[in-house]
C-alpha positions, 0 to 999 in steps of 0.5 A: 462465536465469530464476529461479523463486523470489525469495529476498530476504535480508530473509526471514532476519530473523525479527522486525518493528518494531512493538509489534504484532509482535516487534522486532529488535535493531539495532546503532547505530554511527554519527551523522548529524544534519541541523541546517539546510537552506535559510534555515530554522533547524532545531531538532534532537532530542537527538543519536542514534546512527544504526544502520547498514544493509546498503543502500548510499547512493543515488548522487547523492542530495541530502544534505538538503532545500533550499527556495529560494522561497516555497511555492508558487513562481512556476513551480508556480503558473504550471503549475497555472494552465495545468493548471487550464484542462484538468484539475482540479488541486485535489488537486495538491501541486505539479508535480514535476521528475522529471529532477532528483528523486533517491533519497528527494528530490523536486524541484518546478518551482521547484527546491525539494527535499523529503525525500519520505515520501509517494512518489506515494501510496506507489507508489514503492519503489527511489528516484527515478531509480534507476540500475539501473531506468533502465539496465533501461529502455534495453533493446530489450525494454522499447522493443518493448513500449512501441511495440507494446503487446499486448492480453495476453489475445489476443496475449501476447509469446512470452516472457510465460510466462517473464516472469511467472515472473521477475516476479510469481511470484517473489514469489507469496504462499505457497500461491497459484500463479496470477496475474491481471494488471490495470491499477490497484489498484481494477481488481485488487480489482474483478476479484478480486470478480468472480472470487469471485462466479463461483467461488461460482456455479459451485460452486452449479451443481455445475459444470454449464453455464449455463441459457438462463434464466440467460443471458437474465436476466443481460442484464436484470440480473435473477436468476438470471443476475444473482444476489443476492450480497454482499461483506463489507468493513470500516468504515474500509476503502478498496478503490478508486473504481471502481463495484464497489469503491466498495461495499466502500470506507468511508473517506470520504464524498466518495469515495462520495456521488452514486454508486449502490452495492450493498447490501453489509455493513460490519463494524466494524474494531478501534479499538485503544487506545494505547499497546498494551502498556497496553491489551492486555485492552481491545484483545483484547476489541475484536478479539473484538467485531469478529470476532463481528460478522463471523460474525453478519453472515455468518450473518444478512445478507439476501444470501449473503456470498461474500467478505470483503475486508480490508486488513492495515492500513487505510491510506487510512482512517486507518492503523487496525491489528489484531493478527495474532490478529485476522486469524487469527480472521478467516481461520478464520471465513471458512474455516468459513463457506466465504467467500472471503478477499481480502487487499488488499495494494495499499498494504502489499505489497512489503517496507514492513512488513519482510516482502514481504507484510504478511499474512506477519506473521499466520501464517495456518492456511491462505493467503488465497484471493486477494491483490491488489496494485498501487502499489509493484509498479508493476503490478496484479492478484491472486494466486489458485489455479486454482479462481478461474479462470473456467470460460469465457474472456472473463469476467474480461477487458479489452483490455490485461490488464496491461502487459508493460512493468510486468512488466519493471519489476517484474523489475528492481525485484525484482533491486534489492530483492534486491541492495541488501537493501532489505527488511533495510533496512526492518526496521532503519530502521523500528525506528529511525523508530518509536523516534524517533516515540515519543520525539517523542510523549512530548516533544510529547504535546499535539500528537502521539499514537497512534504506530503502525507496522511496518517504515517503514509508520508513522503518528501522529495529531494532535488533529484534521483542522485541526491535522494539515493545518497540520502537513503544511503546515509540514513542506512549508515545511521541506522534507518532502513528507508526506500524511494519512490518515483524519480526523486521521492523518499517514501515512509511506510512504517508499521502501525506500531510506529509510535511518536517515539519512533517518529521522533527518533527518525526525525532526529536521524533524518535531521542529522543526515540532511545536515551532512548531505 
């Protein structure tokens, strides 16, 4: 019998791990500090008690990073040169040996082992070569769906309704009972934006059929068939690189330059001052300013605004935060103005904030109209209610409409999250990590600032892009694979199997790098 509800144990814990949210009490019971690896001496922080976690140790995982060669090593250099003959490799960090990577550690082509706190741009959850997932992948069901990949909108497999319940609907956000499956995070947001436009126009028509004029004018990209509608997003936001989503993305110019765009509005997103507890009045005023700007844009923009799309944390744009109060205010405005509220949980979903969905922290008066997902779900799409289903078929459609293999993966992943209590672990590890980052910020205040985070979804700033990039390079030389965001931030995106032991190891290496920076 398949389960219709996903009851992960993490929901029993009511607290979170950021100054923006209440923090849990954690009992520190053990000590685990890495002092060295490879041939590089490691200057450690003051010794700390490392909290216990209900998540067991990852089987077969390395105990520490190990750098065997100069970086980049000879095999990495050789493979990237061969790739460059066929593909652009300028964004490549290194070719990975996924057969040797394990748990929280990724291995490059030269056998160098890195503690991975970037994890395929925040898209892995349960550890490299997770035994439970590897076992699930051996099933005949997986093999049949790999060999006979169906066009799900035409001939879904006979078990598709049950699989939807066992996977996507187990973790459906409260108040949403439909799921649209897609191919990637950009696709999820793109199809969600199409859904809100179609829903808006259907309401405007009063549910009547299309007129001949609407149908014919749409073929020439003219009104009334191609209506003048707009979607509001936020300065600093990132919602994808497909043609439509680029008009809502506003994180880096390099993503957008040379590409035609819709004339859609961008509202200011709060720029909070840190430490939060010393800037409460200023931050409250900043959030009110941004909410007032949202309402003003909805009222005055030259095109009807049919939706507002927002990330719980602006990840790609620099790990920019706002309080639950800001998002409650945003939801109230969109509800009052009859503007669809799209929450982009592509990067913040799947337990990384200490709740399965980051918007659960907000305690909204009414649910979002749409929640999009991808990355750690290893599948993509959006949750919604029946009103966002198009009135005709083939309107939100493509060949694949998702992938049943990814749904099978998600089913096994949710079992693993539940069985290993990975959301509980994220609460505990996140608090320890956040406290350690604050300690290092105090120690290295001239090089590190604005520590922020909830769960293990954390970040801090360098002084500028050059210093941040140099630090990330030094971390790699010391055996940590990390990434940046925004203009000067280091973002941490560990997997859910990242425990306090790994956090302690990372903090020691970060301390050493900051000391040498």
